[in-house]
C-alpha positions as CSV (number, residue, x, y, z in Angstrom):
1,M,137.1,91.1,104.3
2,K,139.0,91.5,102.1
3,D,142.6,93.4,102.5
4,S,142.2,96.6,103.3
5,F,144.0,97.8,99.5
6,T,141.0,95.9,97.5
7,P,139.1,98.5,96.1
8,L,135.0,98.6,97.0
9,K,134.0,97.3,93.7
10,E,135.7,94.0,93.9
11,E,134.4,93.8,97.3
12,C,130.8,94.6,97.0
13,S,130.3,93.4,93.4
14,D,130.3,89.8,92.0
15,G,133.8,89.3,91.1
16,P,136.5,91.9,90.2
17,A,134.9,92.3,86.3
18,A,132.6,94.9,87.7
19,G,133.1,98.1,85.8
20,R,131.8,101.8,86.2
21,G,128.8,101.0,84.8
22,D,128.5,99.3,88.5
23,W,125.9,101.3,90.9
24,F,125.9,100.3,94.5
25,R,123.7,102.4,96.9
26,N,124.6,103.5,100.4
27,E,123.4,101.0,102.7
28,D,125.1,97.9,100.1
29,V,129.0,99.4,100.6
30,R,128.2,100.6,104.5
31,P,128.8,97.6,105.8
32,V,131.2,96.6,103.3
33,K,133.3,99.3,104.0
34,Q,132.3,99.5,108.2
35,T,131.6,103.4,107.7
36,A,128.7,105.2,110.1
37,P,125.5,106.6,108.5
38,V,126.3,110.0,107.2
39,Q,123.5,111.2,110.4
40,L,125.5,109.2,113.2
41,K,128.8,111.8,111.9
42,M,127.1,114.7,111.7
43,R,125.9,115.0,115.0
44,E,128.9,114.2,116.4
45,Q,130.4,117.4,114.3
46,R,127.7,119.2,115.7
47,L,128.1,118.2,118.9
48,R,131.8,119.1,118.5
49,W,130.9,122.4,118.0
50,F,128.4,123.0,120.6
51,A,130.7,122.1,123.2
52,E,133.6,124.0,122.0
53,V,132.0,127.2,121.2
54,T,129.8,127.2,124.9
55,A,133.7,126.6,125.9
56,V,133.9,129.9,124.6
57,D,131.4,131.5,126.3
58,A,132.5,130.5,129.4
59,I,135.6,132.0,129.4
60,D,134.1,135.3,128.3
61,R,131.3,135.5,130.7
62,M,134.2,135.9,132.7
63,K,136.7,137.9,132.0
64,T,133.6,140.6,131.0
65,Q,133.0,139.5,135.3
66,D,136.0,139.9,136.2
67,Y,136.5,143.1,133.9
68,A,133.2,144.7,135.9
69,R,134.6,144.1,138.9
70,E,138.3,145.7,138.9
71,K,136.4,148.7,137.1
72,K,134.2,149.1,140.5
73,E,137.0,148.6,142.4
74,K,138.5,151.9,139.9
75,K,135.3,153.4,140.4
76,L,135.4,153.0,144.4
77,G,138.8,154.1,144.6
78,C,139.9,150.3,146.6
79,S,143.1,149.8,147.4
80,T,142.4,146.1,148.1
81,K,139.2,144.2,146.2
82,C,136.5,145.2,147.2
83,S,133.3,142.8,148.2
């Protein structure tokens, strides 16, 4: 493979004379540029988003439980933590 600054049209065509009229299929370009298929990138982003959402959900759940416990303690008039 050539250096990273070589234009795509030179890497994928028969020579440096490729112009705008030359079309390249994504399936032909991916191996040359060593990129992942779009489906894998979308899945990676979806999983990253899902992990973030579940982490935030767990934190919110803990805060809600703590709030409910404190409210119960105030209602019962406990000076120490109630079980």
